[in-house]
C-alpha positions, 0 to 999 in steps of 0.5 A: 142847468138849474136856475134859482129864482130869488125870493123877495118878501118885498114882492109878496102882497101879504107882507106889504099888507102886514107891514102897512097894518103894523105901521098903521097900528103903531101910528094909531097907538102913538096918536091915540096915546098922546095926552093932548089927543086924549083930552081933545078926544074925550071932549069931542063928539067922537068916540075913541072907536069913531076917531080911530076909524076916521083916522084910518079912513082919512090917513091910511091911504097916505101911509100905504101910498095907494087907494084902499078898499073898505075891507082893507081899511077894516083890517087896519083897526086896532081890534078886528072888525068886519067891513060892515062894522067899519063902515057903520062906525065911519058913517057915525064918525063922519056924521058927528064931524059934520054936526060939529062943523054945523054947530061952529057955523051956527054959533059964528052966524049968530055972533056967539064967537064975539062973546068974551067967554069964548076967548079961552077957546080961541087962545087954546086954538092959537096955542095948538097951532103954535105947538103943531108948528113947533112939533112939525119943525122938529120932525126930521131934525135933531132938535137942540135942547132949548127947542125940546125944552120949549116944545115940552113947556108948550105941551104941558101948558096945552095940556093944562089949558085943555083940561081947564077949558073942558069944564062946562063952567068956563062958558058961565058968566059967573067966572 
């Protein structure tokens, strides 16, 4: 009597890795192509490669549902890199983030945030928070036309505001 085993691709580790890679890269492309992310990234201390690497390091484990090794994370990048290149880029990204946080802490400690010239940055931070909350509320739900219109309006307003504050002149007293 012959017994046939059912072959399932779900149990094949290579297929799981491929699905994770496809899902991660799709998510990365979508995230990095967002106009607001582009403006924020362009004016941040991170290169596009560093941002991509940092996102993979921080969020890929959420997508996979398990802990990933650095060589596995390296394969998730949009362009193939070695584990060593991934780790170098990740180290640079982390260092840039730490320096940015220290810059914010230093400015806060010295009282610079009390200067009204920084008000546009605080306003845009509040707009970003409102936009993200509205966007999260819409995810998983069928939004009404009015809800979609409000999010679209917020998106345009955010994009315009971000483009305006990305000019160093905004911090000048001679506005």
